[in-house]
C-alpha positions as CSV (number, residue, x, y, z in Angstrom):
1,X,-10.5,55.8,102.4
2,X,-12.0,52.3,102.1
3,X,-14.1,50.6,99.3
4,X,-16.4,47.6,100.8
5,X,-17.7,45.8,97.6
6,X,-20.9,43.4,97.7
7,X,-22.3,44.3,101.4
8,X,-25.8,43.2,102.0
9,X,-27.3,46.4,103.4
10,X,-31.1,47.0,104.2
11,X,-31.6,44.0,102.1
12,X,-29.5,45.2,98.9
13,X,-26.0,44.4,97.5
14,X,-24.3,47.5,97.4
15,X,-20.8,49.1,97.6
16,X,-19.9,51.4,100.1
17,X,-17.2,54.2,100.5
18,X,-16.2,55.8,103.7
19,X,-13.4,58.0,105.2
20,X,-12.5,59.0,108.5
21,X,-15.3,62.0,108.4
22,X,-18.5,59.7,106.9
23,X,-19.7,57.6,105.1
24,X,-19.6,59.3,101.5
25,X,-21.2,56.9,98.8
26,X,-23.8,53.8,99.3
27,X,-24.4,52.7,95.9
28,X,-26.1,49.4,94.1
29,X,-23.5,49.8,91.0
30,X,-20.4,48.6,91.5
31,X,-17.8,51.4,92.4
32,X,-14.2,51.6,90.8
33,X,-11.6,51.5,93.7
34,X,-9.6,55.1,93.8
35,X,-5.4,55.5,94.1
36,X,-4.3,54.0,97.7
37,X,-7.9,53.1,98.7
38,X,-8.1,49.5,101.1
39,X,-10.9,47.3,99.0
40,X,-12.9,44.7,101.0
41,X,-15.1,41.9,99.6
42,X,-18.0,41.7,101.8
43,X,-19.0,38.5,99.1
44,X,-22.6,39.3,100.4
45,X,-22.0,39.8,103.8
46,X,-24.0,42.2,106.3
47,X,-22.7,45.6,106.6
48,X,-24.5,47.9,109.7
49,X,-23.7,51.0,111.6
50,X,-21.9,50.1,114.7
51,X,-23.5,49.0,117.9
52,X,-24.1,51.4,121.0
53,X,-24.7,49.5,124.3
54,X,-26.3,52.0,126.0
55,X,-25.8,50.7,129.6
56,X,-21.9,49.7,130.7
57,X,-19.4,50.9,133.1
58,X,-16.5,51.3,131.4
59,X,-13.7,51.7,135.0
60,X,-16.0,48.8,136.4
61,X,-15.8,46.6,133.4
62,X,-12.3,47.1,132.7
63,X,-11.3,46.0,136.6
64,X,-13.5,43.0,136.9
65,X,-11.5,41.6,133.7
66,X,-8.4,41.1,136.2
67,X,-10.7,40.4,139.1
68,X,-11.8,36.7,140.7
69,X,-15.5,35.3,140.3
70,X,-16.8,34.0,143.2
71,X,-20.3,34.0,141.8
72,X,-20.0,29.9,142.3
73,X,-18.3,30.1,146.5
74,X,-15.5,31.8,147.7
75,X,-13.2,28.7,147.5
76,X,-11.8,30.5,143.9
77,X,-10.4,33.1,146.0
78,X,-7.6,30.3,146.7
79,X,-6.5,30.7,143.2
80,X,-5.3,34.5,143.7
81,X,-1.6,34.9,142.7
82,X,0.1,34.7,145.8
83,X,1.5,38.1,146.8
84,X,0.5,40.3,150.1
85,X,-1.5,43.0,148.0
86,X,-5.4,43.0,147.6
87,X,-7.6,40.7,146.1
88,X,-10.4,42.0,144.1
89,X,-13.1,39.9,143.3
90,X,-16.5,40.0,142.0
91,X,-19.9,38.2,141.9
92,X,-20.7,38.8,145.8
93,X,-23.7,37.0,146.6
94,X,-26.5,38.6,149.3
95,X,-25.6,36.9,152.5
96,X,-21.7,37.5,152.0
97,X,-19.7,39.4,155.0
98,X,-16.1,39.6,156.5
99,X,-16.7,36.4,158.4
100,X,-17.3,34.1,155.6
101,X,-14.3,35.5,153.9
102,X,-12.1,35.1,156.7
103,X,-12.8,31.7,156.4
104,X,-11.3,31.5,153.1
105,X,-8.7,34.1,153.1
106,X,-7.7,36.1,156.7
107,X,-4.3,37.0,155.8
108,X,-4.5,39.5,153.3
109,X,-6.9,42.2,152.4
110,X,-10.0,40.9,150.5
111,X,-12.6,43.3,148.6
112,X,-15.5,41.4,146.7
113,X,-18.1,43.3,145.0
114,X,-21.7,42.4,145.0
115,X,-23.2,41.3,142.1
116,X,-25.6,44.1,141.9
117,X,-22.4,46.6,142.0
118,X,-23.7,48.5,144.9
119,X,-22.0,46.9,147.4
120,X,-18.1,45.9,148.7
121,X,-17.5,43.3,151.2
122,X,-14.3,43.3,152.8
123,X,-12.7,40.8,154.9
124,X,-11.3,41.6,158.4
125,X,-7.9,42.7,156.9
126,X,-9.3,44.4,154.4
127,X,-11.3,46.5,157.2
128,X,-8.5,47.5,159.1
129,X,-6.6,48.3,155.8
130,X,-9.1,51.0,155.0
131,X,-9.6,52.4,158.6
132,X,-12.9,51.1,158.6
133,X,-13.5,51.1,162.2
134,X,-12.4,54.7,162.7
135,X,-14.4,56.0,160.2
136,X,-17.7,57.9,160.2
137,X,-19.1,57.0,156.5
138,X,-23.1,56.0,156.7
139,X,-22.5,53.7,153.6
140,X,-20.4,51.2,156.1
141,X,-22.8,49.0,157.7
142,X,-22.2,48.2,161.7
143,X,-23.3,45.3,163.9
144,X,-25.3,45.4,166.9
145,X,-21.8,45.6,168.6
146,X,-21.0,49.1,166.6
147,X,-17.9,46.7,164.6
148,X,-18.2,47.0,160.9
149,X,-19.6,43.8,159.2
150,X,-17.1,44.3,156.1
151,X,-20.5,45.5,154.1
152,X,-20.2,49.1,152.7
153,X,-22.3,50.8,150.6
154,X,-21.9,52.8,147.5
155,X,-18.8,53.9,148.6
156,X,-16.8,53.4,145.6
157,X,-14.8,56.3,145.7
158,X,-14.3,56.2,149.5
159,X,-12.9,53.0,148.9
160,X,-11.1,53.7,145.9
161,X,-9.1,56.6,147.7
162,X,-7.8,54.1,150.1
163,X,-6.5,51.2,147.8
164,X,-3.8,51.3,146.3
165,X,-4.4,49.4,142.7
166,X,-3.2,48.9,139.6
167,X,-5.4,50.9,137.1
168,X,-8.0,49.5,134.9
169,X,-6.8,48.5,131.5
170,X,-9.5,50.3,129.3
171,X,-7.3,50.6,125.8
172,X,-7.7,46.2,126.1
173,X,-11.1,46.6,126.9
174,X,-11.6,48.9,124.4
175,X,-10.4,46.3,121.7
176,X,-12.6,43.7,123.0
177,X,-15.8,46.0,122.4
178,X,-14.7,46.6,118.9
179,X,-14.1,43.1,118.4
180,X,-18.1,42.7,119.2
181,X,-19.3,45.2,116.7
182,X,-19.7,48.3,119.8
183,X,-18.3,51.2,118.4
184,X,-19.9,53.3,120.9
185,X,-20.8,53.0,124.6
186,X,-22.8,55.1,127.1
187,X,-21.2,55.2,130.4
188,X,-23.9,54.9,133.2
189,X,-21.6,55.6,136.6
190,X,-23.0,58.6,138.2
191,X,-20.0,59.4,139.4
192,X,-16.2,59.6,138.1
193,X,-13.7,61.0,140.2
194,X,-10.6,63.6,139.4
195,X,-8.9,60.3,138.4
196,X,-11.4,59.2,135.7
197,X,-10.6,61.7,133.1
198,X,-7.1,60.9,133.7
199,X,-7.5,57.4,132.7
200,X,-9.8,57.8,129.8
201,X,-7.2,60.2,128.4
202,X,-4.5,58.0,128.8
203,X,-6.3,54.9,127.4
204,X,-7.7,56.5,123.9
205,X,-10.4,54.6,123.6
206,X,-11.7,54.3,120.0
207,X,-15.5,53.7,121.2
208,X,-17.3,57.0,121.1
209,X,-18.8,57.5,124.6
210,X,-21.4,59.2,125.8
211,X,-21.5,60.1,129.7
212,X,-24.5,60.5,132.3
213,X,-22.3,61.2,135.2
214,X,-22.3,64.3,137.2
215,X,-19.0,65.5,136.2
216,X,-18.6,64.1,132.6
217,X,-14.8,64.0,132.0
218,X,-13.4,65.9,128.6
219,X,-13.4,63.6,125.3
220,X,-17.0,62.7,125.3
221,X,-20.4,63.7,125.0
222,X,-23.2,64.8,127.5
223,X,-25.7,62.6,128.1
224,X,-28.7,62.9,131.0
225,X,-27.6,63.4,134.2
226,X,-27.8,60.3,136.4
227,X,-29.7,59.2,139.3
228,X,-29.6,56.6,141.3
229,X,-32.3,55.7,143.3
230,X,-31.4,53.0,146.2
231,X,-34.0,50.2,146.7
232,X,-32.9,49.7,150.0
233,X,-32.9,53.5,150.8
234,X,-35.3,55.3,148.9
235,X,-35.3,59.2,148.7
236,X,-38.0,61.3,149.9
237,X,-40.6,62.9,147.0
238,X,-39.1,66.3,147.9
239,X,-35.4,65.2,147.3
240,X,-36.0,63.1,144.2
241,X,-38.0,66.2,142.9
242,X,-34.7,68.7,143.6
243,X,-32.4,66.4,141.9
244,X,-34.6,66.4,139.0
245,X,-35.0,70.0,139.0
246,X,-31.1,70.6,139.7
247,X,-30.6,68.5,136.4
248,X,-33.3,70.8,134.3
249,X,-31.2,74.1,135.6
250,X,-28.4,72.2,134.0
251,X,-30.3,72.0,131.1
252,X,-29.9,68.0,130.9
253,X,-32.6,65.4,131.0
254,X,-32.2,62.4,133.8
255,X,-31.5,58.8,133.4
256,X,-32.9,57.2,136.8
257,X,-31.7,54.2,138.2
258,X,-35.0,51.8,138.9
259,X,-34.5,48.5,139.9
260,X,-38.3,48.0,142.2
261,X,-41.7,48.8,141.3
262,X,-41.7,51.4,144.3
263,X,-38.6,53.4,142.8
264,X,-39.9,53.6,139.3
265,X,-43.3,54.7,140.7
266,X,-41.3,57.5,143.2
267,X,-39.5,58.8,139.4
268,X,-42.9,58.9,137.7
269,X,-44.9,60.4,140.0
270,X,-42.2,63.5,140.2
271,X,-42.0,63.6,136.4
272,X,-45.9,63.6,136.4
273,X,-45.5,66.9,138.6
274,X,-42.1,68.8,137.0
275,X,-42.9,67.5,133.6
276,X,-40.6,65.1,130.9
277,X,-38.3,66.3,128.6
278,X,-37.2,64.8,125.7
279,X,-34.2,62.7,126.4
280,X,-35.5,61.3,130.3
281,X,-34.9,57.0,130.7
282,X,-35.6,54.4,132.9
283,X,-32.4,53.1,133.7
284,X,-34.0,48.7,134.2
285,X,-37.3,49.5,135.2
286,X,-37.4,45.7,136.2
287,X,-40.4,45.5,137.7
288,X,-43.3,47.3,135.9
289,X,-46.9,46.3,135.6
290,X,-49.6,47.6,132.6
291,X,-51.1,50.6,134.6
292,X,-46.9,51.6,134.5
293,X,-45.9,50.9,131.2
294,X,-48.9,53.2,129.7
295,X,-47.6,56.3,132.3
296,X,-44.5,55.7,131.1
297,X,-45.6,55.7,127.2
298,X,-47.9,58.8,128.2
299,X,-44.8,60.7,130.0
300,X,-42.5,59.9,126.9
301,X,-39.5,58.4,128.3
302,X,-37.3,55.8,127.4
303,X,-36.2,52.7,129.0
304,X,-33.1,51.1,128.7
305,X,-33.0,47.3,129.7
306,X,-30.9,44.5,130.1
307,X,-32.4,41.3,128.6
308,X,-29.3,39.6,129.4
309,X,-30.3,39.3,133.2
310,X,-32.6,37.0,132.0
311,X,-30.1,34.5,131.4
312,X,-27.5,35.4,133.9
313,X,-30.1,35.9,137.1
314,X,-33.2,33.7,135.4
315,X,-32.7,31.0,137.9
316,X,-32.5,33.4,141.1
317,X,-35.6,35.4,140.0
318,X,-37.4,32.5,139.4
319,X,-36.4,31.5,143.2
320,X,-36.3,35.1,144.7
321,X,-39.0,37.4,142.6
322,X,-42.2,37.1,144.0
323,X,-44.6,35.2,142.0
324,X,-47.3,38.5,141.7
325,X,-43.8,39.8,140.3
326,X,-42.7,37.8,137.4
327,X,-45.1,38.3,134.6
328,X,-44.1,42.3,135.0
329,X,-40.2,41.6,134.8
330,X,-38.0,43.0,132.9
331,X,-40.5,43.8,129.9
332,X,-39.4,44.4,126.5
333,X,-42.2,43.7,124.2
334,X,-45.1,45.2,126.3
335,X,-43.1,48.5,126.2
336,X,-42.5,48.4,122.9
337,X,-46.4,48.0,122.0
338,X,-46.9,50.8,123.7
339,X,-44.5,52.7,122.5
340,X,-42.2,53.2,124.5
341,X,-38.8,53.4,123.2
342,X,-36.5,50.8,124.3
343,X,-32.9,50.4,124.1
344,X,-30.9,47.3,125.3
345,X,-27.3,47.3,127.5
346,X,-25.4,45.2,129.0
347,X,-24.6,46.5,132.8
348,X,-21.3,45.4,132.2
349,X,-20.0,44.3,134.2
350,X,-23.0,43.3,136.0
351,X,-24.9,41.6,133.0
352,X,-23.1,39.9,130.3
353,X,-21.4,42.6,127.9
354,X,-21.2,40.6,124.7
355,X,-24.6,42.2,122.7
356,X,-25.1,38.9,120.6
357,X,-25.7,37.3,123.8
358,X,-28.0,39.6,124.9
359,X,-29.7,39.8,121.7
360,X,-30.3,35.9,122.0
361,X,-31.4,36.0,126.1
362,X,-34.4,38.4,124.7
363,X,-35.2,36.3,122.3
364,X,-35.2,33.1,123.7
365,X,-36.2,34.6,127.3
366,X,-34.2,31.3,129.3
367,X,-32.5,31.2,132.2
368,X,-28.8,29.1,132.2
369,X,-30.9,26.4,132.9
370,X,-32.9,27.0,130.2
371,X,-35.9,27.4,132.5
372,X,-38.6,30.1,130.4
373,X,-38.6,33.5,132.5
374,X,-41.4,35.3,131.5
375,X,-41.7,34.1,127.8
376,X,-44.2,36.8,127.1
377,X,-41.7,39.3,126.5
378,X,-39.4,37.7,124.3
379,X,-39.0,40.5,120.7
380,X,-37.3,39.0,118.0
381,X,-32.8,39.4,117.6
382,X,-33.4,41.9,115.2
383,X,-35.4,43.9,117.5
384,X,-32.8,43.9,119.6
385,X,-30.3,44.8,116.7
386,X,-32.6,47.9,116.0
387,X,-31.8,49.0,119.6
388,X,-28.3,48.9,119.6
389,X,-28.8,51.2,116.5
390,X,-30.7,53.7,118.4
391,X,-28.6,56.9,119.1
392,X,-27.8,57.7,122.4
393,X,-28.6,61.2,122.6
394,X,-32.3,60.7,121.0
395,X,-33.4,57.0,121.7
396,X,-36.9,58.4,120.8
397,X,-35.2,59.2,116.8
398,X,-35.3,56.5,113.8
399,X,-32.4,54.2,114.4
400,X,-28.4,54.9,112.4
401,X,-28.2,53.2,108.7
402,X,-25.4,52.8,106.2
403,X,-26.1,55.9,104.5
404,X,-24.0,59.0,103.0
405,X,-23.4,61.3,105.2
406,X,-23.5,59.1,108.5
407,X,-20.5,58.7,110.7
408,X,-18.2,56.5,109.5
409,X,-18.7,53.7,112.3
410,X,-19.3,50.4,110.4
411,X,-19.9,46.6,111.6
412,X,-18.8,43.9,108.9
413,X,-20.0,40.1,109.6
414,X,-19.2,37.2,108.2
415,X,-22.9,36.2,107.4
416,X,-26.0,37.9,105.7
417,X,-28.4,39.5,108.2
418,X,-30.8,36.4,108.6
419,X,-27.9,33.8,108.7
420,X,-26.3,36.1,111.9
421,X,-29.6,36.6,113.5
422,X,-31.0,33.0,113.5
423,X,-27.9,32.4,116.1
424,X,-26.6,35.5,117.1
425,X,-22.8,35.2,118.0
426,X,-19.8,37.4,118.4
427,X,-18.0,35.2,116.0
428,X,-20.5,36.7,113.3
429,X,-18.2,40.1,113.7
430,X,-15.7,40.4,110.7
431,X,-14.0,43.4,111.3
432,X,-15.0,47.0,113.1
433,X,-14.4,50.7,111.9
434,X,-14.3,53.3,114.4
435,X,-14.1,56.8,112.6
436,X,-13.1,55.0,109.3
437,X,-10.8,53.4,111.0
């Protein structure tokens, strides 16, 4: 049993008692400690429900923590430890191919994940190690001469089965998430291979996990079924309609990866015909005009967005996104005004993991160079925090609060809430409890 005294909850100073099952009491009156109870003096600092990251790739995020970042150039590959094994890197750019990596590292296999997560690029040694030249996998890009270019599209499982690698350290990731105040996550991987269940079981992650995968591993809750619409290879209307119908047969809503305007319009057309159900959600919705926002509100679908991309990729957006799409880019305020439920997320490892950074990004709407990016879509840090408190199984429902009967997933800050949100940073987190621990 734990007693937190003098905590700010919903603008009141209260005492809060909880155990491993639920929040037992929330009272404006001082509570007397009971035997063997841990007592913590909050000193007027905010006590919140635990934050939930509504779209993260846990295995990829854990693996990325031991990878080399090449976002600023391939020269960093030269810093890899000197052994004969694979070099794993993240943050690859659009023009990367095997020849480019060979110019930096040619004597050992290298695999670089594109910053979007949709593609791997291997050098010549890597292609030889996995037998890419002799494979008939359609995701292996080939040049006019028929030889692999090094680019592998959506072949994570195929590549993983051919690369001997240390398992990602999920336990360390769980500790990091706890330090950020994150007590629950939605794993957005559409497919989790046979080894994933063993990895999750061995890690014993403290966070509650909501899975979108086609066949979720045991130990977490089952959410909508993930459908990925590839921008470079849009499915036919009939194929997408069949995927949605298959999910309905299983009694599941859908969570549809839509980055481009075309992808979003395609799934909305399908949902217009098939019918949207509670729990349907659009992942990213990166480009949406006013008419599309209104259609989404009419259908009742939720949006899971990534404001961190405005900070992390904003300068590239300003350079590469057509001018007529910038005003529709990663909207937030417009969705809320239209009545669309919005849940923020990291999309880690492809966006910033820290939810407090995401709050700042949504509020400031500025790139890393401080250039404004579609600033009319700004929302307050408080609004984004509320999104992190939404229930993953019911994004339209009222957000979680510190109340008797709720789950004992809690975050105590060092400051009152208004002060913490004035300059949102991970350092405001003092202590996190998950399942009362």
